[in-house]
N, CA, C and O of each residue as an XYZ file, in Angstrom:
684
protein
N     -44.048     31.913     -4.090
C     -43.435     31.290     -5.256
C     -44.011     31.910     -6.526
O     -45.219     32.120     -6.630
N     -43.156     32.194     -7.470
C     -43.585     32.803     -8.733
C     -44.443     31.831     -9.527
O     -44.203     30.624     -9.540
N     -45.448     32.391    -10.187
C     -46.318     31.570    -11.022
C     -46.010     31.849    -12.489
O     -45.842     32.998    -12.896
N     -45.938     30.780    -13.270
C     -45.537     30.878    -14.668
C     -46.692     30.595    -15.619
O     -47.560     29.766    -15.347
N     -46.679     31.309    -16.743
C     -47.631     31.097    -17.822
C     -46.830     30.896    -19.102
O     -45.880     31.629    -19.379
N     -47.227     29.896    -19.873
C     -46.585     29.631    -21.155
C     -47.640     29.836    -22.242
O     -48.489     28.971    -22.457
N     -47.585     30.976    -22.924
C     -48.477     31.287    -24.047
C     -47.785     30.803    -25.313
O     -46.601     31.071    -25.515
N     -48.518     30.091    -26.169
C     -47.849     29.638    -27.387
C     -48.821     29.489    -28.555
O     -50.010     29.216    -28.390
N     -48.255     29.682    -29.732
C     -48.913     29.344    -30.988
C     -48.015     28.323    -31.669
O     -46.795     28.484    -31.693
N     -48.618     27.267    -32.224
C     -47.828     26.230    -32.874
C     -48.575     25.706    -34.090
O     -49.805     25.657    -34.103
N     -47.827     25.320    -35.104
C     -48.427     24.789    -36.334
C     -48.154     23.294    -36.458
O     -47.006     22.855    -36.510
N     -49.236     22.527    -36.504
C     -49.160     21.100    -36.805
C     -49.295     20.940    -38.320
O     -49.602     21.904    -39.022
N     -49.071     19.749    -38.813
C     -49.240     19.510    -40.246
C     -47.994     19.886    -41.014
O     -46.876     19.717    -40.528
N     -48.195     20.404    -42.233
C     -47.056     20.723    -43.096
C     -46.209     21.852    -42.510
O     -46.714     22.918    -42.160
N     -44.902     21.582    -42.416
C     -43.927     22.556    -41.927
C     -42.656     22.431    -42.755
O     -42.365     21.382    -43.329
N     -41.922     23.508    -42.799
C     -40.625     23.530    -43.463
C     -39.590     23.001    -42.473
O     -39.428     23.561    -41.389
N     -38.891     21.928    -42.838
C     -37.920     21.295    -41.950
C     -36.663     20.974    -42.745
O     -36.682     20.151    -43.660
N     -35.581     21.630    -42.385
C     -34.282     21.364    -43.029
C     -34.356     21.345    -44.554
O     -33.770     20.473    -45.195
N     -35.067     22.295    -45.127
C     -35.083     22.451    -46.577
C     -36.173     21.713    -47.318
O     -36.238     21.789    -48.545
N     -37.035     20.996    -46.607
C     -38.142     20.320    -47.287
C     -39.401     20.371    -46.426
O     -39.345     20.717    -45.246
N     -40.522     20.026    -47.023
C     -41.798     20.045    -46.313
C     -42.027     18.685    -45.659
O     -41.941     17.643    -46.307
N     -42.318     18.722    -44.365
C     -42.618     17.511    -43.589
C     -43.956     17.718    -42.890
O     -44.346     18.849    -42.598
N     -44.649     16.626    -42.627
C     -45.902     16.696    -41.878
C     -45.619     16.343    -40.425
O     -45.123     15.258    -40.121
N     -45.943     17.277    -39.528
C     -45.708     17.104    -38.099
C     -47.020     16.828    -37.381
O     -48.007     17.532    -37.596
N     -47.039     15.810    -36.532
C     -48.243     15.526    -35.748
C     -48.377     16.491    -34.578
O     -49.481     16.717    -34.082
N     -47.271     17.056    -34.139
C     -47.261     18.068    -33.081
C     -46.310     19.160    -33.530
O     -45.207     18.871    -33.995
N     -46.723     20.400    -33.397
C     -45.890     21.515    -33.830
C     -44.650     21.677    -32.963
O     -44.652     21.324    -31.783
N     -43.596     22.211    -33.558
C     -42.324     22.412    -32.852
C     -42.462     23.307    -31.632
O     -41.860     23.036    -30.593
N     -43.248     24.370    -31.748
C     -43.394     25.290    -30.627
C     -44.155     24.633    -29.485
O     -43.821     24.851    -28.320
N     -45.170     23.834    -29.794
C     -45.899     23.127    -28.740
C     -44.956     22.201    -27.966
O     -45.033     22.117    -26.740
N     -44.080     21.519    -28.673
C     -43.097     20.645    -28.026
C     -42.254     21.457    -27.037
O     -42.058     21.037    -25.897
N     -41.760     22.610    -27.473
C     -40.925     23.455    -26.612
C     -41.722     24.023    -25.440
O     -41.205     24.102    -24.325
N     -42.963     24.415    -25.674
C     -43.808     24.930    -24.592
C     -43.987     23.865    -23.510
O     -43.953     24.175    -22.319
N     -44.175     22.635    -23.918
C     -44.324     21.545    -22.951
C     -43.018     21.304    -22.195
O     -43.049     20.951    -21.016
N     -41.875     21.489    -22.850
C     -40.586     21.370    -22.162
C     -40.456     22.451    -21.093
O     -39.953     22.183    -20.002
N     -40.902     23.670    -21.396
C     -40.862     24.755    -20.405
C     -41.719     24.375    -19.204
O     -41.282     24.481    -18.057
N     -42.945     23.929    -19.480
C     -43.848     23.564    -18.389
C     -43.249     22.458    -17.519
O     -43.333     22.518    -16.293
N     -42.660     21.472    -18.138
C     -42.047     20.364    -17.400
C     -40.894     20.867    -16.531
O     -40.707     20.384    -15.414
N     -40.130     21.823    -17.028
C     -38.950     22.319    -16.318
C     -39.285     23.244    -15.155
O     -38.685     23.130    -14.086
N     -40.235     24.159    -15.348
C     -40.480     25.197    -14.329
C     -41.915     25.228    -13.813
O     -42.240     26.025    -12.932
N     -42.774     24.366    -14.355
C     -44.172     24.393    -13.947
C     -44.889     25.561    -14.584
O     -44.272     26.395    -15.248
N     -46.181     25.619    -14.383
C     -46.967     26.720    -14.934
C     -48.102     26.230    -15.790
O     -48.273     25.033    -16.019
N     -48.873     27.182    -16.257
C     -50.047     26.903    -17.072
C     -49.724     27.122    -18.543
O     -49.051     28.084    -18.910
N     -50.218     26.209    -19.378
C     -50.104     26.355    -20.834
C     -51.362     27.024    -21.364
O     -52.469     26.710    -20.926
N     -51.196     27.942    -22.303
C     -52.336     28.544    -22.996
C     -52.010     28.555    -24.475
O     -51.103     29.262    -24.914
N     -52.758     27.761    -25.252
C     -52.539     27.692    -26.689
C     -53.355     28.754    -27.399
O     -54.563     28.867    -27.186
N     -52.699     29.523    -28.235
C     -53.351     30.544    -29.050
C     -53.816     29.858    -30.335
O     -53.006     29.302    -31.077
N     -55.132     29.901    -30.594
C     -55.714     29.249    -31.769
C     -56.618     30.225    -32.501
O     -57.430     30.913    -31.883
N     -56.479     30.283    -33.799
C     -57.301     31.178    -34.602
C     -58.638     30.531    -34.954
O     -58.729     29.312    -35.097
N     -59.670     31.356    -35.092
C     -60.976     30.856    -35.543
C     -60.860     30.374    -36.980
O     -61.277     29.264    -37.311
N     -60.288     31.223    -37.831
C     -60.077     30.833    -39.225
C     -58.773     30.050    -39.299
O     -57.696     30.581    -39.028
N     -58.889     28.792    -39.665
C     -57.705     27.932    -39.751
C     -56.798     28.403    -40.894
O     -57.269     28.853    -41.938
N     -55.507     28.290    -40.669
C     -54.579     28.550    -41.762
C     -54.624     27.383    -42.738
O     -55.001     26.271    -42.369
N     -54.243     27.639    -43.969
C     -54.252     26.603    -45.002
C     -53.404     25.414    -44.566
O     -52.360     25.580    -43.935
N     -53.859     24.227    -44.907
C     -53.084     23.010    -44.609
C     -51.786     22.995    -45.405
O     -50.760     22.519    -44.920
N     -51.834     23.522    -46.647
C     -50.652     23.592    -47.497
C     -49.678     24.626    -46.923
O     -50.054     25.776    -46.693
N     -48.445     24.219    -46.697
C     -47.455     25.100    -46.073
C     -47.269     26.394    -46.851
O     -47.260     27.473    -46.259
N     -47.124     26.303    -48.156
C     -46.858     27.506    -48.956
C     -48.037     28.471    -48.957
O     -47.840     29.686    -48.937
N     -49.246     27.952    -48.980
C     -50.435     28.812    -48.881
C     -50.479     29.474    -47.498
O     -50.849     30.641    -47.377
N     -50.105     28.732    -46.473
C     -50.082     29.274    -45.112
C     -49.100     30.435    -45.006
O     -49.435     31.479    -44.446
N     -47.897     30.265    -45.534
C     -46.921     31.354    -45.392
C     -47.305     32.570    -46.235
O     -46.955     33.698    -45.888
N     -48.019     32.349    -47.335
C     -48.538     33.488    -48.100
C     -49.558     34.257    -47.267
O     -49.541     35.487    -47.237
N     -50.451     33.526    -46.587
C     -51.437     34.170    -45.707
C     -50.742     34.901    -44.562
O     -51.116     36.018    -44.206
N     -49.732     34.259    -43.994
C     -48.997     34.877    -42.889
C     -48.318     36.172    -43.325
O     -48.297     37.150    -42.578
N     -47.766     36.174    -44.530
C     -47.113     37.380    -45.044
C     -48.133     38.495    -45.240
O     -47.865     39.647    -44.900
N     -49.298     38.161    -45.783
C     -50.365     39.165    -45.957
C     -50.798     39.732    -44.618
O     -50.977     40.942    -44.481
N     -50.971     38.854    -43.618
C     -51.369     39.325    -42.282
C     -50.331     40.285    -41.711
O     -50.683     41.307    -41.121
N     -49.068     39.961    -41.882
C     -48.002     40.823    -41.372
C     -48.036     42.180    -42.075
O     -47.961     43.218    -41.418
N     -48.148     42.178    -43.387
C     -48.167     43.431    -44.148
C     -49.365     44.299    -43.769
O     -49.269     45.526    -43.743
N     -50.487     43.656    -43.478
C     -51.712     44.381    -43.114
C     -51.797     44.681    -41.613
O     -52.730     45.343    -41.159
N     -50.809     44.184    -40.842
C     -50.854     44.295    -39.380
C     -52.173     43.721    -38.844
O     -52.777     44.262    -37.918
N     -52.593     42.623    -39.447
C     -53.860     41.974    -39.093
C     -53.800     41.425    -37.669
O     -52.729     41.128    -37.141
N     -54.956     41.304    -37.078
C     -55.102     40.671    -35.773
C     -56.201     39.615    -35.906
O     -57.372     39.898    -35.654
N     -55.818     38.388    -36.308
C     -56.809     37.329    -36.515
C     -57.609     37.054    -35.239
O     -57.073     37.105    -34.132
N     -58.875     36.766    -35.413
C     -59.740     36.460    -34.274
C     -59.375     35.091    -33.712
O     -59.087     34.154    -34.457
N     -59.392     34.992    -32.386
C     -59.001     33.760    -31.716
C     -60.215     32.973    -31.220
O     -61.284     33.537    -30.988
N     -60.029     31.667    -31.062
C     -61.091     30.793    -30.534
C     -61.404     31.131    -29.090
O     -62.559     31.075    -28.668
N     -60.375     31.482    -28.332
C     -60.562     31.890    -26.932
C     -59.463     32.880    -26.588
O     -58.401     32.910    -27.210
N     -59.753     33.686    -25.579
C     -58.810     34.711    -25.146
C     -58.507     34.543    -23.675
O     -59.382     34.198    -22.881
N     -57.278     34.787    -23.323
C     -56.903     34.887    -21.926
C     -57.221     36.325    -21.538
O     -56.684     37.262    -22.128
N     -58.086     36.501    -20.557
C     -58.558     37.845    -20.199
C     -57.613     38.589    -19.269
O     -57.581     39.819    -19.267
N     -56.841     37.843    -18.476
C     -55.971     38.483    -17.489
C     -54.751     37.606    -17.223
O     -54.809     36.379    -17.312
N     -53.654     38.268    -16.897
C     -52.449     37.560    -16.461
C     -52.075     38.024    -15.052
O     -50.924     37.891    -14.637
N     -53.038     38.563    -14.328
C     -52.794     39.111    -12.988
C     -52.194     38.087    -12.028
O     -51.421     38.457    -11.145
N     -52.533     36.817    -12.183
C     -52.052     35.779    -11.267
C     -50.653     35.267    -11.592
O     -50.133     34.405    -10.883
N     -50.040     35.784    -12.647
C     -48.751     35.266    -13.103
C     -47.642     36.298    -12.918
O     -47.868     37.505    -13.008
N     -46.438     35.789    -12.655
C     -45.259     36.642    -12.540
C     -44.416     36.585    -13.815
O     -43.925     37.604    -14.301
N     -44.261     35.378    -14.340
C     -43.399     35.119    -15.486
C     -44.234     34.596    -16.646
O     -45.014     33.656    -16.494
N     -44.058     35.222    -17.809
C     -44.813     34.789    -18.988
C     -43.832     34.465    -20.105
O     -43.062     35.314    -20.553
N     -43.885     33.215    -20.538
C     -43.115     32.764    -21.687
C     -44.007     32.915    -22.906
O     -45.110     32.369    -22.936
N     -43.546     33.646    -23.911
C     -44.293     33.831    -25.154
C     -43.560     33.037    -26.228
O     -42.405     33.321    -26.547
N     -44.249     32.032    -26.784
C     -43.598     31.078    -27.677
C     -44.329     31.011    -29.014
O     -45.559     31.008    -29.064
N     -43.565     30.959    -30.079
C     -44.171     30.826    -31.393
C     -43.125     30.571    -32.454
O     -41.925     30.701    -32.211
N     -43.597     30.203    -33.644
C     -42.691     30.018    -34.777
C     -42.335     31.366    -35.394
O     -43.053     32.351    -35.218
N     -41.234     31.397    -36.108
C     -40.841     32.597    -36.833
C     -41.572     32.614    -38.173
O     -41.301     31.798    -39.054
N     -42.496     33.552    -38.310
C     -43.210     33.746    -39.568
C     -42.864     35.135    -40.070
O     -43.343     36.133    -39.532
N     -42.045     35.198    -41.087
C     -41.635     36.459    -41.708
C     -40.961     37.400    -40.706
O     -41.202     38.607    -40.713
N     -40.118     36.831    -39.850
C     -39.293     37.655    -38.978
C     -39.872     37.979    -37.621
O     -39.254     38.724    -36.861
N     -41.030     37.453    -37.289
C     -41.626     37.702    -35.980
C     -42.629     36.586    -35.672
O     -42.727     35.598    -36.400
N     -43.360     36.764    -34.591
C     -44.404     35.801    -34.246
C     -45.568     35.905    -35.227
O     -45.739     36.944    -35.864
N     -46.375     34.847    -35.362
C     -47.618     34.959    -36.130
C     -48.490     36.083    -35.542
O     -48.470     36.325    -34.335
N     -49.233     36.747    -36.387
C     -50.052     37.875    -35.937
C     -51.055     37.473    -34.862
O     -51.447     38.308    -34.046
N     -51.473     36.226    -34.846
C     -52.408     35.749    -33.816
C     -51.818     35.893    -32.414
O     -52.555     36.126    -31.456
N     -50.512     35.760    -32.286
C     -49.876     35.947    -30.981
C     -50.100     37.380    -30.513
O     -50.409     37.614    -29.344
N     -49.946     38.330    -31.416
C     -50.137     39.736    -31.051
C     -51.600     40.051    -30.746
O     -51.891     40.918    -29.922
N     -52.524     39.347    -31.412
C     -53.948     39.512    -31.080
C     -54.142     39.299    -29.583
O     -54.811     40.093    -28.921
N     -53.560     38.230    -29.051
C     -53.698     37.928    -27.628
C     -52.909     38.902    -26.765
O     -53.438     39.427    -25.785
N     -51.669     39.148    -27.109
C     -50.809     39.972    -26.259
C     -51.351     41.380    -26.058
O     -51.237     41.940    -24.967
N     -51.937     41.953    -27.095
C     -52.418     43.335    -27.016
C     -53.618     43.493    -26.084
O     -53.979     44.620    -25.745
N     -54.236     42.409    -25.667
C     -55.399     42.473    -24.792
C     -55.039     42.417    -23.307
O     -55.928     42.464    -22.457
N     -53.752     42.317    -22.985
C     -53.337     42.065    -21.608
C     -52.577     43.238    -20.998
O     -51.980     44.048    -21.707
N     -52.611     43.313    -19.657
C     -51.864     44.315    -18.897
C     -50.543     43.685    -18.471
O     -50.529     42.721    -17.706
N     -49.449     44.222    -18.959
C     -48.130     43.643    -18.751
C     -47.373     44.259    -17.584
O     -46.232     43.876    -17.324
N     -47.975     45.193    -16.886
C     -47.310     45.892    -15.783
C     -46.770     44.903    -14.750
O     -47.508     44.075    -14.217
N     -45.469     45.006    -14.478
C     -44.847     44.201    -13.446
C     -44.577     42.751    -13.806
O     -44.155     41.976    -12.948
N     -44.808     42.370    -15.042
C     -44.589     40.982    -15.470
C     -43.194     40.838    -16.070
O     -42.623     41.800    -16.584
N     -42.658     39.627    -15.997
C     -41.401     39.314    -16.674
C     -41.741     38.457    -17.879
O     -42.443     37.453    -17.760
N     -41.238     38.861    -19.048
C     -41.575     38.211    -20.317
C     -40.315     37.632    -20.956
O     -39.274     38.285    -21.017
N     -40.433     36.399    -21.429
C     -39.346     35.729    -22.134
C     -39.879     35.171    -23.446
O     -40.958     34.580    -23.485
N     -39.124     35.359    -24.513
C     -39.514     34.866    -25.834
C     -38.813     33.551    -26.144
O     -37.623     33.383    -25.879
N     -39.577     32.624    -26.711
C     -39.005     31.431    -27.323
C     -39.533     31.383    -28.743
O     -40.741     31.450    -28.971
N     -38.622     31.266    -29.695
C     -39.027     31.220    -31.096
C     -38.429     29.988    -31.748
O     -37.225     29.747    -31.668
N     -39.300     29.200    -32.406
C     -38.817     28.101    -33.227
C     -38.635     28.635    -34.642
O     -39.399     29.483    -35.102
N     -37.617     28.128    -35.322
C     -37.259     28.705    -36.614
C     -36.496     27.685    -37.442
O     -36.077     26.643    -36.939
N     -36.323     27.997    -38.699
C     -35.499     27.167    -39.590
C     -34.316     27.960    -40.134
O     -33.838     27.698    -41.237
N     -33.848     28.932    -39.353
C     -32.672     29.689    -39.753
C     -32.713     31.157    -39.377
O     -31.718     31.861    -39.548
N     -33.837     31.635    -38.871
C     -34.006     33.061    -38.573
C     -33.648     33.440    -37.146
O     -33.586     34.629    -36.834
N     -33.412     32.482    -36.278
C     -33.149     32.802    -34.881
C     -34.348     33.491    -34.255
O     -35.494     33.151    -34.552
N     -34.083     34.459    -33.389
C     -35.156     35.210    -32.725
C     -35.737     36.304    -33.619
O     -36.787     36.868    -33.311
N     -35.051     36.604    -34.731
C     -35.505     37.648    -35.660
C     -35.870     38.903    -34.851
O     -35.079     39.333    -34.011
N     -37.048     39.497    -35.085
C     -37.414     40.731    -34.366
C     -38.403     40.489    -33.228
O     -38.992     41.440    -32.714
N     -38.594     39.239    -32.831
C     -39.640     38.960    -31.841
C     -39.408     39.672    -30.518
O     -40.369     40.133    -29.903
N     -38.159     39.778    -30.057
C     -37.929     40.434    -28.768
C     -38.248     41.932    -28.835
O     -38.840     42.485    -27.908
N     -37.857     42.583    -29.929
C     -38.186     44.003    -30.089
C     -39.703     44.193    -30.162
O     -40.242     45.146    -29.599
N     -40.384     43.284    -30.857
C     -41.835     43.383    -30.978
C     -42.512     43.194    -29.624
O     -43.483     43.885    -29.316
N     -42.007     42.265    -28.815
C     -42.574     42.075    -27.477
C     -42.365     43.321    -26.618
O     -43.264     43.722    -25.878
N     -41.196     43.928    -26.714
C     -40.926     45.131    -25.915
C     -41.865     46.267    -26.304
O     -42.235     47.086    -25.463
N     -42.243     46.317    -27.557
C     -43.168     47.354    -28.017
C     -44.587     47.085    -27.519
O     -45.295     48.014    -27.129
N     -45.000     45.830    -27.529
C     -46.392     45.474    -27.207
C     -46.625     45.281    -25.710
O     -47.699     45.610    -25.206
N     -45.642     44.756    -25.004
C     -45.816     44.404    -23.590
C     -45.320     45.526    -22.683
O     -44.412     45.326    -21.876
N     -45.914     46.694    -22.819
C     -45.510     47.868    -22.050
C     -45.649     47.601    -20.554
O     -46.654     47.058    -20.095
N     -44.623     47.992    -19.807
C     -44.641     47.828    -18.361
C     -43.986     46.547    -17.882
O     -43.809     46.360    -16.678
N     -43.624     45.663    -18.797
C     -42.987     44.394    -18.439
C     -41.470     44.557    -18.397
O     -40.908     45.484    -18.980
N     -40.832     43.639    -17.700
C     -39.378     43.481    -17.815
C     -39.159     42.253    -18.695
O     -40.074     41.457    -18.907
N     -37.957     42.115    -19.195
C     -37.720     41.065    -20.183
C     -36.514     40.229    -19.823
O     -35.452     40.749    -19.480
N     -36.698     38.921    -19.907
C     -35.600     37.985    -19.746
C     -34.965     37.720    -21.098
O     -35.344     38.309    -22.111
N     -34.007     36.835    -21.093
C     -33.290     36.470    -22.314
C     -34.160     35.545    -23.158
O     -34.777     34.616    -22.638
N     -34.205     35.806    -24.463
C     -34.959     34.952    -25.372
C     -34.156     33.725    -25.779
O     -32.941     33.662    -25.593
N     -34.869     32.752    -26.340
C     -34.222     31.537    -26.826
C     -34.764     31.199    -28.206
O     -35.975     31.161    -28.422
N     -33.853     30.957    -29.132
C     -34.209     30.491    -30.470
C     -33.912     28.999    -30.541
O     -32.815     28.560    -30.196
N     -34.899     28.221    -30.993
C     -34.747     26.774    -31.117
C     -34.946     26.400    -32.575
O     -35.990     26.692    -33.159
N     -33.949     25.758    -33.163
C     -34.081     25.301    -34.547
C     -35.214     24.284    -34.584
O     -35.160     23.261    -33.901
N     -36.239     24.568    -35.383
C     -37.441     23.746    -35.412
C     -37.180     22.274    -35.655
O     -37.804     21.420    -35.025
N     -36.269     21.969    -36.557
C     -35.967     20.575    -36.875
C     -35.387     19.833    -35.678
O     -35.395     18.602    -35.645
N     -34.884     20.574    -34.700
C     -34.290     19.964    -33.511
C     -35.161     20.119    -32.271
O     -34.727     19.779    -31.171
N     -36.380     20.625    -32.429
C     -37.243     20.897    -31.277
C     -37.430     19.667    -30.397
O     -37.341     19.768    -29.173
N     -37.684     18.529    -30.985
C     -37.956     17.337    -30.187
C     -36.726     16.863    -29.411
O     -36.849     16.073    -28.475
N     -35.547     17.340    -29.795
C     -34.311     16.973    -29.101
C     -33.754     18.132    -28.259
O     -32.600     18.089    -27.831
N     -34.565     19.155    -28.027
C     -34.068     20.364    -27.356
C     -34.463     20.460    -25.885
O     -34.294     21.516    -25.276
N     -34.980     19.388    -25.306
C     -35.497     19.483    -23.936
C     -34.457     20.010    -22.948
O     -34.771     20.888    -22.145
N     -33.252     19.505    -22.987
C     -32.221     19.938    -22.034
C     -31.927     21.428    -22.191
O     -31.836     22.151    -21.198
N     -31.778     21.886    -23.427
C     -31.496     23.302    -23.692
C     -32.663     24.192    -23.241
O     -32.448     25.216    -22.592
N     -33.878     23.805    -23.580
C     -35.058     24.588    -23.210
C     -35.234     24.605    -21.693
O     -35.524     25.652    -21.115
N     -35.064     23.467    -21.055
C     -35.221     23.384    -19.591
C     -34.187     24.243    -18.866
O     -34.512     24.944    -17.908
N     -32.962     24.182    -19.326
C     -31.893     24.981    -18.716
C     -32.181     26.471    -18.868
O     -32.048     27.236    -17.913
N     -32.575     26.878    -20.067
C     -32.919     28.290    -20.333
C     -34.093     28.738    -19.465
O     -34.022     29.775    -18.805
N     -35.171     27.958    -19.467
C     -36.380     28.341    -18.711
C     -36.068     28.461    -17.218
O     -36.505     29.406    -16.560
N     -35.321     27.512    -16.697
C     -34.976     27.530    -15.267
C     -34.158     28.765    -14.909
O     -34.304     29.306    -13.813
N     -33.309     29.211    -15.807
C     -32.479     30.398    -15.556
C     -33.295     31.694    -15.601
O     -32.838     32.727    -15.112
N     -34.496     31.647    -16.183
C     -35.322     32.860    -16.344
C     -36.200     33.144    -15.128
O     -36.575     34.294    -14.899
N     -36.531     32.126    -14.353
C     -37.516     32.303    -13.259
C     -36.856     32.298    -11.884
O     -37.540     32.436    -10.870
């Protein structure tokens, strides 16, 4: 039986939701990652940075834009050292300036993707998958790729059926 891994980065606190700033007790991507786990099983691995992003949403997106422009790789609290035991890897994150947060790439670049199947899930407020799938194909050399899924962040908590159906079709 195939073993699944759900890697995700998610932002709690201030988030942009349907045109205004709302405070979320659980990030949209974390909600979707848990829906994947419930649907297909597997291990969750949360990507967390050592240096916290600003609590203020606008300051956070300014930092995120700087990281993207600098191709920064923020240091993480913990690293997954190997994905050898997994067949299918779901890579989940919010859309920050057209792709995943740079912290996601910090983790991905440390892994051997040979023979793995990778699927992207991106939460967004209008950007869809943006360039995340192309970025994964560049970074996850040796992997095959399933179909990605874009989830409107404001609807994340109501997306369980859609996420479960998508995840089940990937494995």
